[in-house]
C-alpha positions as CSV (number, residue, x, y, z in Angstrom):
1,X,17.3,-11.1,-13.9
2,X,15.4,-10.9,-17.2
3,X,12.7,-8.4,-16.1
4,X,11.6,-6.4,-13.1
5,X,9.8,-8.5,-10.5
6,X,6.5,-6.9,-9.7
7,X,5.7,-5.2,-13.0
8,X,2.0,-5.6,-13.7
9,X,-0.4,-4.5,-16.4
10,X,-1.3,-1.6,-14.1
11,X,2.3,-0.3,-14.3
12,X,2.0,-0.3,-18.1
13,X,-1.3,1.5,-18.2
14,X,-0.1,4.2,-15.8
15,X,2.9,4.9,-18.0
16,X,0.9,4.9,-21.2
17,X,-1.5,7.4,-19.7
18,X,-0.1,9.3,-16.6
19,X,-3.4,11.1,-16.1
20,X,-4.6,7.8,-14.6
21,X,-4.1,7.5,-10.9
22,X,-1.2,10.0,-10.8
23,X,0.9,8.3,-13.4
24,X,3.3,6.4,-11.1
25,X,3.7,2.9,-9.6
26,X,5.6,1.5,-6.7
27,X,7.3,-1.9,-7.1
28,X,8.7,-3.3,-3.9
29,X,11.3,-6.2,-3.7
30,X,12.1,-5.4,-7.3
31,X,15.5,-7.2,-7.5
32,X,15.7,-9.1,-4.2
33,X,16.9,-8.1,-0.6
34,X,20.6,-8.8,-1.2
35,X,20.8,-6.8,-4.5
36,X,21.0,-3.2,-3.1
37,X,24.0,-4.0,-0.8
38,X,25.8,-5.9,-3.5
39,X,25.2,-3.1,-6.0
40,X,26.5,-0.5,-3.6
41,X,29.7,-2.6,-3.1
42,X,30.2,-2.9,-6.8
43,X,29.8,0.9,-7.3
44,X,32.2,1.6,-4.5
45,X,34.8,-0.9,-5.8
46,X,34.6,0.8,-9.2
47,X,35.1,4.2,-7.8
48,X,31.7,5.7,-8.6
49,X,30.9,6.8,-5.1
50,X,34.1,8.8,-5.1
51,X,33.1,10.7,-8.2
52,X,29.9,12.2,-6.8
53,X,29.9,16.0,-7.3
54,X,27.5,18.9,-7.2
55,X,26.0,18.8,-10.7
56,X,23.2,20.3,-12.7
57,X,21.0,18.5,-15.2
58,X,19.4,20.2,-18.2
59,X,16.3,20.6,-15.9
60,X,18.4,22.7,-13.5
61,X,19.6,24.9,-16.4
62,X,16.1,25.5,-17.6
63,X,14.9,26.2,-14.0
64,X,17.7,28.7,-13.6
65,X,16.7,30.6,-16.8
66,X,13.2,30.9,-15.5
67,X,14.4,32.1,-12.1
68,X,16.5,34.7,-13.8
69,X,13.6,35.9,-15.9
70,X,11.3,36.2,-12.8
71,X,13.8,37.4,-10.2
72,X,16.5,39.1,-12.3
73,X,19.6,39.9,-10.3
74,X,18.0,38.7,-7.1
75,X,18.6,35.2,-8.3
76,X,21.9,33.6,-7.3
77,X,23.1,30.7,-9.4
78,X,26.0,29.5,-7.3
79,X,25.4,26.0,-5.7
80,X,21.8,25.9,-7.2
81,X,20.3,28.3,-4.7
82,X,17.2,30.4,-5.2
83,X,17.2,34.1,-4.4
84,X,16.2,33.5,-0.8
85,X,19.1,31.2,-0.2
86,X,17.0,28.0,-0.5
87,X,18.8,25.1,-2.2
88,X,17.0,23.9,-5.3
89,X,18.7,20.5,-5.0
90,X,21.1,19.4,-2.3
91,X,22.4,16.1,-3.7
92,X,25.8,15.1,-5.1
93,X,25.6,13.0,-8.2
94,X,27.3,11.5,-11.2
95,X,26.0,10.4,-14.6
96,X,27.4,7.1,-15.8
97,X,28.1,7.9,-19.5
98,X,26.7,5.9,-22.3
99,X,30.1,5.4,-24.0
100,X,31.4,3.7,-20.9
101,X,28.3,1.5,-20.5
102,X,28.5,0.3,-24.1
103,X,32.0,-1.2,-23.7
104,X,32.5,-4.9,-23.1
105,X,34.8,-4.0,-20.2
106,X,31.9,-2.2,-18.4
107,X,29.8,-5.4,-18.5
108,X,32.8,-7.3,-17.0
109,X,33.6,-4.7,-14.3
110,X,29.9,-3.9,-13.5
111,X,27.9,-7.1,-13.9
112,X,25.2,-6.0,-11.4
113,X,24.8,-2.5,-12.7
114,X,24.8,-3.7,-16.3
115,X,22.2,-6.3,-15.6
116,X,20.1,-3.7,-13.6
117,X,20.0,-1.3,-16.6
118,X,19.4,-4.1,-19.1
119,X,16.6,-5.4,-17.0
120,X,14.8,-2.0,-17.0
121,X,15.3,-1.5,-20.7
122,X,14.1,-5.0,-21.6
123,X,11.1,-4.8,-19.2
124,X,10.0,-1.5,-20.8
125,X,10.4,-2.8,-24.3
126,X,8.5,-6.0,-23.5
127,X,5.6,-4.3,-21.9
128,X,5.3,-0.9,-23.7
129,X,6.6,-1.5,-27.3
130,X,3.0,-1.4,-28.7
131,X,2.7,2.2,-27.6
132,X,6.1,3.7,-27.5
133,X,9.2,3.6,-29.7
134,X,12.1,3.7,-27.3
135,X,15.6,4.9,-28.2
136,X,18.0,2.8,-26.2
137,X,20.9,5.0,-27.3
138,X,19.5,7.8,-25.1
139,X,19.1,6.0,-21.8
140,X,20.6,8.0,-19.0
141,X,21.8,6.6,-15.7
142,X,22.6,8.7,-12.6
143,X,23.9,7.8,-9.2
144,X,22.9,10.4,-6.5
145,X,23.4,10.8,-2.8
146,X,21.6,13.1,-0.4
147,X,23.3,13.7,3.0
148,X,21.3,13.0,6.1
149,X,21.5,16.6,7.3
150,X,17.8,17.4,7.5
151,X,18.1,20.1,4.9
152,X,19.2,18.8,1.5
153,X,16.4,17.9,-0.9
154,X,15.2,18.7,-4.4
155,X,12.4,21.2,-4.9
156,X,9.1,20.4,-6.6
157,X,9.7,20.1,-10.3
158,X,9.0,18.2,-13.5
159,X,11.6,16.9,-15.9
160,X,10.1,18.9,-18.9
161,X,10.1,22.2,-17.0
162,X,9.1,23.8,-13.7
163,X,5.5,22.8,-14.1
164,X,3.8,20.0,-16.0
165,X,0.3,19.5,-14.6
166,X,-2.9,20.4,-16.5
167,X,-1.7,19.4,-20.0
168,X,-3.3,16.7,-22.2
169,X,-0.8,13.9,-22.2
170,X,-1.1,13.3,-26.0
171,X,-0.7,17.0,-26.8
172,X,2.3,17.3,-24.5
173,X,4.0,14.3,-26.1
174,X,3.8,15.9,-29.5
175,X,5.5,19.2,-28.4
176,X,9.1,19.9,-27.5
177,X,12.1,17.5,-27.7
178,X,10.6,15.9,-30.8
179,X,7.8,14.4,-28.8
180,X,10.0,12.6,-26.4
181,X,8.7,10.9,-23.3
182,X,10.7,10.4,-20.1
183,X,10.0,7.2,-18.2
184,X,11.9,7.5,-15.0
185,X,13.0,4.7,-12.7
186,X,14.3,5.5,-9.2
187,X,15.8,2.5,-7.4
188,X,16.7,3.0,-3.7
189,X,20.0,1.7,-2.2
190,X,19.2,2.9,1.3
191,X,20.1,1.1,4.5
192,X,17.8,-1.7,5.7
193,X,15.2,-0.7,8.2
194,X,14.8,2.8,6.8
195,X,12.2,4.6,8.9
196,X,9.7,6.9,7.1
197,X,9.4,9.3,10.1
198,X,13.0,9.2,11.5
199,X,14.9,9.0,8.3
200,X,12.7,11.0,6.0
201,X,14.0,11.4,2.4
202,X,10.6,10.6,0.8
203,X,9.9,11.1,-2.9
204,X,6.9,13.4,-2.9
205,X,4.5,12.9,-5.8
206,X,2.0,15.6,-6.7
207,X,-1.2,14.2,-8.2
208,X,-2.8,17.5,-9.2
209,X,-1.9,21.1,-9.9
210,X,-2.7,22.0,-6.2
211,X,-0.8,20.7,-3.2
212,X,-2.3,17.2,-3.1
213,X,0.6,14.9,-2.7
214,X,1.7,11.5,-1.6
215,X,5.1,10.6,0.0
216,X,6.9,7.5,-1.1
217,X,9.4,6.2,1.5
218,X,12.8,5.2,0.0
219,X,12.9,1.7,1.3
220,X,15.7,-0.5,0.1
221,X,15.0,-2.5,-3.0
222,X,12.0,-0.3,-3.9
223,X,11.6,0.8,-7.5
224,X,9.4,3.8,-8.3
225,X,8.3,4.2,-11.9
226,X,6.7,7.3,-13.4
227,X,6.5,9.7,-16.3
228,X,8.8,12.4,-15.1
229,X,7.9,14.9,-17.8
230,X,4.3,14.8,-16.7
231,X,4.3,14.1,-12.9
232,X,5.6,16.7,-10.6
233,X,7.8,15.4,-7.9
234,X,10.1,16.5,-5.0
235,X,12.8,14.9,-2.9
236,X,12.3,15.6,0.8
237,X,15.4,16.0,3.0
238,X,17.0,13.0,4.6
239,X,17.0,13.5,8.4
240,X,19.7,11.3,9.8
241,X,21.2,8.9,7.2
242,X,22.4,9.4,3.7
243,X,19.9,8.4,0.9
244,X,21.5,6.8,-2.2
245,X,19.5,6.0,-5.3
246,X,20.1,5.2,-9.0
247,X,17.9,6.9,-11.5
248,X,17.4,5.6,-15.0
249,X,15.7,7.8,-17.7
250,X,14.2,6.0,-20.7
251,X,13.5,8.1,-23.8
252,X,11.2,7.5,-26.7
253,X,8.2,8.6,-28.8
254,X,4.5,7.6,-28.7
255,X,3.6,5.3,-31.6
256,X,-0.2,5.5,-31.1
257,X,-2.6,7.9,-29.5
258,X,-4.0,6.5,-26.3
259,X,-7.7,5.6,-26.5
260,X,-9.6,5.2,-23.3
261,X,-12.1,2.9,-25.0
262,X,-9.5,0.8,-26.8
263,X,-7.7,-2.3,-25.9
264,X,-5.2,-0.4,-23.7
265,X,-7.6,-0.9,-20.8
266,X,-8.6,-4.4,-20.0
267,X,-12.3,-4.6,-19.1
268,X,-12.6,-6.4,-15.8
269,X,-15.1,-7.1,-13.1
270,X,-18.1,-8.3,-15.1
271,X,-20.7,-10.4,-13.4
272,X,-19.0,-13.4,-11.8
273,X,-21.9,-15.8,-11.6
274,X,-20.9,-17.7,-8.4
275,X,-21.0,-14.4,-6.5
276,X,-23.8,-12.4,-8.2
277,X,-26.6,-14.9,-7.4
278,X,-28.1,-15.7,-4.0
279,X,-26.6,-12.8,-2.2
280,X,-27.2,-12.5,1.6
281,X,-29.9,-10.0,2.7
282,X,-28.9,-6.4,2.1
283,X,-27.9,-4.1,4.9
284,X,-30.4,-1.3,5.8
285,X,-29.7,2.1,4.3
286,X,-30.0,5.2,6.5
287,X,-32.8,7.7,5.5
288,X,-30.3,10.1,3.9
289,X,-27.1,8.9,2.3
290,X,-26.3,11.7,-0.2
291,X,-24.2,13.8,2.3
292,X,-21.3,11.4,2.2
293,X,-21.5,9.6,-1.2
294,X,-18.3,11.3,-2.5
295,X,-16.2,10.0,0.4
296,X,-13.8,7.2,-0.6
297,X,-12.9,3.9,1.0
298,X,-9.5,2.3,0.8
299,X,-9.6,-1.5,1.2
300,X,-6.3,-3.1,2.3
301,X,-6.0,-6.8,1.5
302,X,-3.0,-9.0,2.4
303,X,-3.2,-12.1,0.2
304,X,-1.1,-15.2,0.9
305,X,-1.3,-17.7,-2.0
306,X,-5.1,-17.3,-2.0
307,X,-7.3,-18.1,-5.0
308,X,-10.2,-16.4,-3.2
309,X,-8.6,-12.9,-3.5
310,X,-10.3,-12.0,-6.8
311,X,-13.7,-13.3,-5.8
312,X,-13.3,-11.2,-2.6
313,X,-12.6,-8.1,-4.6
314,X,-15.6,-9.0,-6.9
315,X,-17.9,-9.3,-3.8
316,X,-16.7,-6.0,-2.5
317,X,-17.6,-4.2,-5.7
318,X,-20.8,-6.0,-6.6
319,X,-22.3,-5.4,-3.2
320,X,-21.1,-1.8,-2.7
321,X,-23.9,0.9,-3.0
322,X,-21.3,3.2,-4.7
323,X,-18.5,1.0,-6.2
324,X,-16.8,4.0,-7.7
325,X,-15.6,5.1,-4.3
326,X,-13.9,1.8,-3.5
327,X,-10.1,1.7,-3.9
328,X,-8.3,-1.6,-3.3
329,X,-4.7,-2.3,-2.3
330,X,-3.5,-5.9,-2.5
331,X,-0.2,-7.3,-1.1
332,X,0.2,-10.5,-3.2
333,X,2.4,-13.1,-1.5
334,X,2.8,-15.8,-4.0
335,X,5.2,-18.4,-5.3
336,X,6.9,-16.4,-8.1
337,X,8.3,-19.7,-9.5
338,X,4.8,-21.1,-9.9
339,X,3.2,-20.3,-13.3
340,X,-0.2,-21.1,-11.7
341,X,0.1,-18.8,-8.8
342,X,1.5,-15.9,-10.9
343,X,-1.4,-16.4,-13.3
344,X,-3.8,-16.5,-10.3
345,X,-2.9,-12.9,-9.2
346,X,-2.1,-11.3,-12.6
347,X,-4.5,-12.7,-15.1
348,X,-8.0,-11.1,-14.7
349,X,-9.7,-12.1,-18.0
350,X,-12.6,-13.6,-16.0
351,X,-13.4,-10.1,-14.6
352,X,-14.6,-7.0,-16.5
353,X,-12.7,-3.7,-16.0
354,X,-15.6,-1.6,-15.0
355,X,-18.7,-1.8,-12.9
356,X,-21.5,0.6,-13.6
357,X,-23.4,2.5,-11.0
358,X,-25.4,5.6,-10.5
359,X,-23.6,8.2,-8.4
360,X,-25.2,11.6,-8.4
361,X,-26.9,10.7,-11.6
362,X,-23.6,10.0,-13.4
363,X,-22.3,6.7,-14.6
364,X,-19.2,5.7,-12.5
365,X,-16.5,3.4,-13.6
366,X,-14.3,1.1,-11.5
367,X,-11.1,0.5,-13.4
368,X,-8.1,-1.6,-12.5
369,X,-5.6,1.1,-13.5
370,X,-7.2,3.8,-11.3
371,X,-8.8,1.8,-8.4
372,X,-6.4,-1.1,-7.8
373,X,-2.9,-1.0,-6.3
374,X,-0.6,-3.9,-5.8
375,X,2.6,-5.1,-4.2
376,X,3.9,-8.5,-5.3
377,X,6.4,-10.4,-3.3
378,X,7.6,-14.0,-3.2
379,X,5.9,-15.9,-0.3
380,X,9.4,-16.9,0.9
381,X,10.0,-13.3,1.7
382,X,6.7,-13.0,3.6
383,X,7.0,-12.7,7.4
384,X,3.5,-13.0,8.6
385,X,0.3,-10.9,8.5
386,X,1.6,-7.8,10.4
387,X,4.2,-7.1,7.8
388,X,1.7,-7.7,5.0
389,X,-0.8,-5.3,6.6
390,X,1.9,-2.8,7.1
391,X,2.7,-2.9,3.4
392,X,-1.0,-2.8,2.6
393,X,-1.3,0.5,4.5
394,X,1.5,1.9,2.4
395,X,-0.8,1.7,-0.7
396,X,-3.2,4.2,0.9
397,X,-3.5,7.4,-1.2
398,X,-5.6,9.8,0.9
399,X,-9.0,8.1,0.9
400,X,-11.2,9.1,3.8
401,X,-11.9,5.6,5.2
402,X,-9.8,2.5,5.7
403,X,-11.2,-1.0,5.6
404,X,-8.8,-3.8,6.4
405,X,-9.9,-7.3,5.5
406,X,-8.6,-10.8,4.7
407,X,-8.5,-12.1,1.2
408,X,-11.3,-14.6,1.6
409,X,-14.4,-12.7,2.4
410,X,-18.0,-12.1,1.1
411,X,-20.1,-8.9,1.7
412,X,-23.7,-8.0,2.2
413,X,-25.2,-5.5,-0.2
414,X,-24.9,-1.8,0.8
415,X,-21.9,-2.5,3.1
416,X,-20.2,0.7,2.2
417,X,-23.0,3.1,3.1
418,X,-23.9,1.0,6.1
419,X,-20.3,1.0,7.5
420,X,-19.8,4.8,7.0
421,X,-23.2,5.5,8.7
422,X,-22.3,3.2,11.6
423,X,-18.9,4.8,12.0
424,X,-20.4,8.3,12.1
425,X,-23.1,7.1,14.5
426,X,-20.4,5.8,16.9
427,X,-18.1,8.8,16.6
428,X,-20.4,11.5,17.9
429,X,-18.3,12.1,21.0
430,X,-14.9,10.7,19.7
431,X,-13.7,10.6,16.2
432,X,-11.2,7.9,17.1
433,X,-13.4,4.9,16.5
434,X,-12.9,1.5,14.9
435,X,-15.7,-0.9,13.9
436,X,-14.6,-4.6,14.0
437,X,-15.8,-8.2,14.5
438,X,-15.1,-11.8,13.6
439,X,-17.5,-12.4,10.7
440,X,-19.5,-15.7,10.5
441,X,-18.2,-18.4,8.2
442,X,-19.0,-18.9,4.5
443,X,-18.3,-21.9,2.2
444,X,-17.0,-20.9,-1.2
445,X,-18.8,-23.9,-2.8
446,X,-22.2,-22.7,-1.6
447,X,-24.1,-19.4,-2.0
448,X,-24.8,-17.6,1.2
449,X,-28.4,-16.9,0.2
450,X,-31.2,-15.0,1.9
451,X,-31.0,-17.1,5.1
452,X,-27.4,-16.1,5.9
453,X,-26.6,-15.1,9.4
454,X,-27.2,-11.4,10.0
455,X,-27.0,-11.0,13.8
456,X,-24.0,-9.0,15.1
457,X,-20.9,-10.6,16.5
458,X,-18.8,-9.5,19.4
459,X,-15.2,-10.3,20.4
460,X,-14.5,-11.6,23.9
461,X,-11.3,-12.8,25.7
462,X,-10.9,-16.6,25.6
463,X,-7.7,-18.0,27.1
464,X,-3.9,-17.5,27.2
465,X,-1.7,-19.8,25.1
466,X,1.7,-21.3,25.7
467,X,3.4,-18.0,24.6
468,X,1.2,-16.1,27.2
469,X,-0.7,-14.4,24.3
470,X,-4.4,-13.8,24.9
471,X,-6.6,-15.6,22.5
472,X,-10.1,-14.3,21.7
473,X,-13.4,-15.6,20.3
474,X,-16.2,-14.2,18.2
475,X,-19.7,-14.7,19.5
476,X,-23.1,-14.0,18.0
477,X,-25.2,-11.6,20.0
478,X,-28.5,-13.4,20.7
479,X,-30.4,-10.2,21.6
480,X,-32.0,-9.2,18.3
481,X,-33.1,-5.9,19.8
482,X,-29.6,-4.5,19.9
483,X,-30.2,-1.2,18.1
484,X,-26.8,0.5,18.6
485,X,-23.1,-0.4,18.2
486,X,-21.9,-2.5,21.0
487,X,-18.6,-1.4,22.7
488,X,-15.8,-3.9,22.5
489,X,-12.2,-3.6,23.6
490,X,-10.7,-6.3,21.2
491,X,-9.6,-6.0,17.6
492,X,-10.2,-8.3,14.6
493,X,-7.3,-7.9,12.1
494,X,-9.3,-9.5,9.3
495,X,-12.2,-7.0,9.4
496,X,-12.0,-3.5,10.7
497,X,-13.2,-0.1,9.5
498,X,-12.2,3.3,10.6
499,X,-11.3,6.8,9.4
500,X,-8.0,6.6,7.5
501,X,-6.4,9.0,10.0
502,X,-5.7,5.8,12.0
503,X,-2.8,5.2,9.7
504,X,-1.1,8.3,11.1
505,X,-2.3,7.8,14.7
506,X,-1.7,4.1,15.1
507,X,-0.2,2.5,12.0
508,X,0.5,-1.3,11.7
509,X,3.9,-2.3,13.0
510,X,6.4,-4.6,11.3
511,X,6.1,-7.4,13.9
512,X,7.7,-10.2,11.8
513,X,6.7,-13.8,12.3
514,X,3.8,-12.8,14.6
515,X,0.4,-14.5,14.3
516,X,-1.3,-14.9,17.6
517,X,-0.5,-11.7,19.3
518,X,-1.2,-9.4,16.4
519,X,-4.7,-8.5,17.4
520,X,-4.1,-8.0,21.2
521,X,-1.2,-5.8,20.3
522,X,-3.4,-3.6,18.1
523,X,-6.1,-3.6,20.7
524,X,-3.9,-2.2,23.5
525,X,-2.2,0.3,21.1
526,X,-5.5,1.6,19.9
527,X,-6.9,1.9,23.4
528,X,-3.8,3.9,24.6
529,X,-4.1,6.1,21.5
530,X,-7.6,7.0,22.6
531,X,-9.6,4.8,20.2
532,X,-13.0,3.3,21.0
533,X,-13.8,0.0,19.4
534,X,-17.3,-1.1,18.5
535,X,-19.0,-4.0,16.9
536,X,-21.4,-3.2,14.1
537,X,-25.1,-3.6,14.8
538,X,-25.4,-6.4,12.2
539,X,-23.1,-8.8,10.4
540,X,-21.6,-7.0,7.5
541,X,-19.5,-9.7,5.9
542,X,-18.5,-13.4,6.0
543,X,-15.1,-15.0,6.4
544,X,-13.8,-18.4,5.1
545,X,-12.4,-19.9,8.2
546,X,-11.2,-23.2,6.7
547,X,-7.4,-23.4,6.0
548,X,-6.2,-22.5,2.6
549,X,-4.5,-25.7,1.1
550,X,-1.7,-23.5,-0.4
551,X,-0.6,-22.5,3.1
552,X,2.0,-25.2,3.4
553,X,4.2,-25.7,6.4
554,X,7.7,-24.5,5.3
555,X,10.8,-25.2,7.4
556,X,11.1,-22.7,10.2
557,X,14.6,-21.2,10.2
558,X,16.6,-19.9,13.1
559,X,16.0,-16.3,11.7
560,X,12.3,-16.8,11.6
561,X,12.3,-18.1,15.2
562,X,14.3,-15.2,16.3
563,X,12.0,-12.7,14.5
564,X,8.9,-14.3,16.1
565,X,10.4,-14.3,19.6
566,X,11.4,-10.6,19.2
567,X,7.8,-9.8,18.1
568,X,6.3,-11.7,21.0
569,X,8.5,-9.9,23.4
570,X,7.4,-6.6,22.0
571,X,3.8,-7.5,22.6
572,X,4.5,-8.8,26.1
573,X,6.2,-5.5,26.9
574,X,3.2,-3.6,25.6
575,X,0.8,-5.6,27.8
576,X,3.0,-5.5,31.0
577,X,3.5,-2.1,32.2
578,X,3.3,-0.1,29.0
579,X,7.0,-0.3,28.1
580,X,6.5,-1.6,24.6
581,X,6.8,0.5,21.4
582,X,3.9,1.9,19.6
583,X,1.8,2.8,22.6
584,X,-0.1,6.0,23.0
585,X,-0.3,8.4,25.9
586,X,-4.0,9.1,26.1
587,X,-4.9,6.1,28.2
588,X,-2.9,3.6,30.2
589,X,-2.3,-0.1,29.8
590,X,-3.6,-0.6,33.3
591,X,-7.0,1.0,32.3
592,X,-7.1,-1.4,29.3
593,X,-6.5,-4.4,31.5
594,X,-9.1,-3.5,34.0
595,X,-11.8,-2.6,31.4
596,X,-11.1,-5.9,29.6
597,X,-11.2,-8.0,32.7
598,X,-7.8,-9.6,32.1
599,X,-4.7,-9.7,34.3
600,X,-1.8,-9.7,31.8
601,X,0.8,-10.0,34.5
602,X,-0.6,-13.3,35.8
603,X,-2.1,-14.3,32.4
604,X,-5.6,-14.8,33.9
605,X,-9.1,-13.8,32.9
606,X,-10.8,-11.9,35.8
607,X,-14.4,-11.9,34.6
608,X,-16.5,-12.4,31.5
609,X,-20.0,-11.3,32.4
610,X,-21.4,-11.2,28.8
611,X,-21.0,-14.9,28.0
612,X,-24.6,-15.7,28.9
613,X,-25.9,-13.3,26.3
614,X,-23.9,-14.8,23.5
615,X,-23.4,-17.9,21.4
616,X,-20.3,-19.1,19.6
617,X,-19.8,-17.8,16.0
618,X,-17.1,-20.3,15.3
619,X,-14.6,-22.7,16.9
620,X,-11.9,-21.5,14.5
621,X,-9.8,-18.6,15.8
622,X,-8.3,-16.6,13.0
623,X,-4.6,-16.8,12.3
624,X,-2.4,-19.9,11.9
625,X,1.1,-21.1,12.9
C-alpha cells in the first residue's frame, strides 16, 4: 500500500484550512476489508494488546492543570476523573515508541503496522508538502481500547488545549509549540457489522463553538482525518463491544499562509456548455420564497462507474435558484485499477469551483471543499444500491432537507425552491412526507429544450417477478388540471425528497445484493413509520434510463447469491405479516396492502383503478440485475 485509498483533493484542502467544512474528512475502505483483522492479529502476536494501560497524554496533563486552577482541591486527579467523579477518558492505551519503530526488526516483526504508518506519512507528504513541512521524527502512534461498558469515553477536547474554536487558523499555527500542527488519523479496528445505535462509540466532531456536532460511527476500515489542534472532538461510550483504534499524529509547520483566492482552491463548476443551453422550462416559483432561502438541501448520489455523475452535479447547481444551499454527497464506486475511471471521478478541471448567485443580496459561493463530500470504494466491494444509498446518507451533516437521486439526472430550473414549497404544501397535517416519482427519460446526446415533458408522473403497481417482488411502473398523469400533489404509496429510490429527519426515522438499510425489492421495502417501511408519499405536481427532473455500458456483468459468487437471498427474505418478511426488520409501529403492513390494492401473500394485484387516467412514462423499470 503506497498511499491511502480514498484520499481526495478535498481531504487536502480541509487539512490546509480546517475552517472549511469542519476541518475533517472520512475515508471508508481505506486499506481493504481484510486489513483490520490482520492488523489486530499482528498486534496481538507482538504483545501490544497486553501492554494497554491507563495512561495520560500531554493533553491530559494540561487539562488537569486547568481543572486544578478552576476547581482547586475539588478536583481529583486519580484515574483522570473530574471533581464530580466523571471520567475524562476511559480508555486503556499504549504508545508505540519511535525508537522501536525505527529499528529494522520492527519492520520485520510488524510488516502491517509499519506499512500502515508509512502509508499515512507518505500520503501526507505527497499531498500536503506544498503547504506544510512535516517532521517525520515526531510522528506519534497510539493503540487504544475502550471497553463496551456504556460509560467509558473521552470528554470534548482539542489537542492544543481544552478549547480551540474561534481562532484564526493561520494565527493559531504561529503560536505555541513552535507553530506546530497536529494532523490526526484515527483508524478503526472494530468488529465487522458495528451498529451505530447498538454499539455506539462514535467520534463526535464539533463544527462550531456551540453544541453543533456530527457523530462519526467507528466502522471497521474507516479512517478519520482532521486537524486535532483546531477541531474539538469527543469519544462517545461504546455500549456493548470494545472499540479498538490506532491513532497517528503527524507534526509539522506551515510553509505558506493559506490564501482563499490562491491556487489552494481549485475553481470548479463553470458553465458546462452541453448543460447550460436549451434547458427545459423552469418550474413555477411560489409568490413568496424568502422565508426559507436559508434552508439547506443535502443531495445523496450513489455513482456506479458513471461518467454522467459530474454533469448531474452540474445540472443540480446550474438550475438551482439558490445553489449556495446545495450540499452534495457522492458514493463513488469505481474500478480503482483503472486510470480512466479514477480520473473520471477525481479530476474536475472541466468544472469551475464556484457558482455565483444572489442570496439575500450577497454573492454566494459553491465550493468543492465545503459543499462536496465523497466516499470512494472499488466497485468490486460494491453490493448494490441499498448499501450505496446507506453510505450516502452517512455523509449528511445536518442539512434540513434530503434529496436522493441517481447519478444520471437533469433538472428543471428552480427545482430547489419548487420542491421545498411542494413539501411544505403536502405536510400541512403531517410532517412525515416524501415527494417521489419516476422521472421521464433524457438522452445525454440531445438537449432537453423548451418542449421537454413537464406533466407529473405517478408510481403504480405493475406485476410480481420470479422472486415474488412487486415491480412498479411510472405513468404520466394525463389530467393537466392537477393542481395539488397526488398521493402515492410507492417509492422511487432514484428520486425522492423529504425533510432530513427521515434519516433518523427510517434510514436506508444495508440490504446487500438487492435491486428489485429495494423500493417496495422502503415503501412499506415508510408507511409503517407514518410517512405519506406524494408525487410532485409537475415533472422536476429527468432520468437516463438506458444502461450504462460500464455496468458489466461480473461473475456472481456464492457469497453474493447468499447476500441477495438474505436481503430478499428480509423484504418478504416485511411484506408478509410485518415480521421483517426496519418496520415502524404507527401503521400496519395490512393497511399498506389494502391501500395499495396488492395481496402480498398471494402475490396478486387486487385493483388498479387509476390506469385509465394515465399513460406510460417508460417501459424501462429502474434497477438492473
